[in-house]
N, C-alpha and C positions, 0 to 999 in steps of 0.2 A: 504494499499500500503507500503511495506516495502522499496521500494527505496526511496533513498534520492533525490527530485528534487530542483534546484535552484528556486530561487523567482520568476524570469522570467519563468522558464518552469512549474510553478505552475499557474502563470497566464494565460501562453497561454492554459493550458489544461482546465482552469475555464472557459475563454471565450468562448472557442470550445465546451462546455459540451452542448449537446441538451437539457438538462431542463433548463439551464440558458436560453440559445436561445429562446427556446420556449416561456418564461415568458415574455422575453425582447420582443419580437416581437409581441406578443398577446397584451399587455400592449401598445406599441407604436402603432400598427397596431387599435387598438379599439380607441385610442385618436385620431389617422389620419382621422378616419371614424367620429367621433364626431364633429372634426372640419371641416370637407367637409360638414357636414349635416347642419352644423350652417352657414355656407359661403353660401350655395344653399339656405336657407331660408333668408338669409340677417340679419342674428342676430351676424354678426362679423364685427365691424367698423373701425378696427385699425389692424395694423400688432402686436401692441403689446398686443390686445385682442386675437389676433388668436395664440399668443405664449402662452398667459395663457392657452387658452384651450388647446392647444397642451401638457402643461406641466405641469400645476398646478390645473386647475379646476375639481370638479368634480361635480357628477350629468351627466344627458345626455343619450344619446342613441348612441352605447351601453356602457353599463357599462366595464368599464376599469380594476376593481376589479375584477368582476366577471370573464372577460376573462382570467386575469392573473392567478388567482388561479384554474381556470378550465383546464387551459393548463399544469398547474403544477401538478394536479392531474394526467391527462391524460399521460403525460410523465414518471412521476414516475413509474405509472401501468404498461406501457409498458416495461421499463427499469428495475423494482425490482419486479415485479409482484403484484399482488391484496393481497397477503397474508403478503407483507412485512411490517413491523412496519415502515417504511418511507411512505409507502401509506397510513396507517393508519392515522399517524399523517398529512400528506398532506389532507385527506379526511377531518378530525377535521377541520382544518384550513379554508379549504373551506367551511365547515358548518357557523362556526361563520362569515367568511367574508360577505358569502350570506345573513345571517341574518340582520347582520349589514347595510349592502347595501339598502335594501328596509324596512328594520323594523326600528330599531333604530335612525338611522340617518336621514330617511324621516320622521318619528314622531317628532323630535326634530327642524329638520328645517320648520316643518308646525307651530309647537308651537312658534319657535323663531318667525316666520313671525307674527302670531295675535299678541303676545305680543309687538313687534315694531308698530303693527298697533295701539294697544290700548295706548300704551306708547307717539305717536306720538299726538293722537287726545289729551289725557290729556295736552299735551304741548301747543297744541293750543288752550286751552280754561283756559290756565294758571292756572291748577290745581296742575302741577308738573314743576318747573323751570328749571332742567338739565336733561333732558333725553339721555343718550348713546345707542343707538340701539345695539341690540345682533347680534351678527353674524348667519346669515342664512345658514346654512349647508346643500346643496343638496342632498339629497337620491336620490334611484332610484323608478321609478315604474316597477312592476312585468315583464313588458315586457321589460324594457331596461336591467333587470337583465339576463332574459333567452336569449335574444339576444347576450349579453356578455358571457354569458355560452356557447352559440351556436358557437361563432365565437372563444372561447380560446379552445372549444372541438377540432375544424377545424384544426389550430393551432398546438394544441399539438398531433393531430394524423399525422399530416404532418411532425412535427420533428422527431416524434419516429417513422414512416415508411421510411423515408428518409436518416435517419442517415448517 
């Protein structure tokens, strides 16, 4: 763009951008679905816990990371084409995030859980004095990632067709 826009105009264009809106709505929508599922199954016991699930916690059905990067790819594909450099970048980003969602983070979360069990057993038997538990990062199952991708695809498609 060769025109000079004020900071306010730039911000307005930014928040009305279909790519941005698609990403935000897919992330918030997936987090909302995740919180609703946990509420239905009685896994949320306070408002604080509900807010944590909505805005902070990872893991669970559907994957909000997967939803966000899928909607990013879909809206970029519609706006700029499959041949664009921007789409190729988004696709590579998508592949890294998806691989991380159910590969690396899930594996490290399982390892942390096992190490914490071992550390607690050693502490109980007075073999280790001071054991600090590792953070157990929740990854995703393949089904959670797939559902997140499907949700993100539908949101991205909606924002692309309804611009």
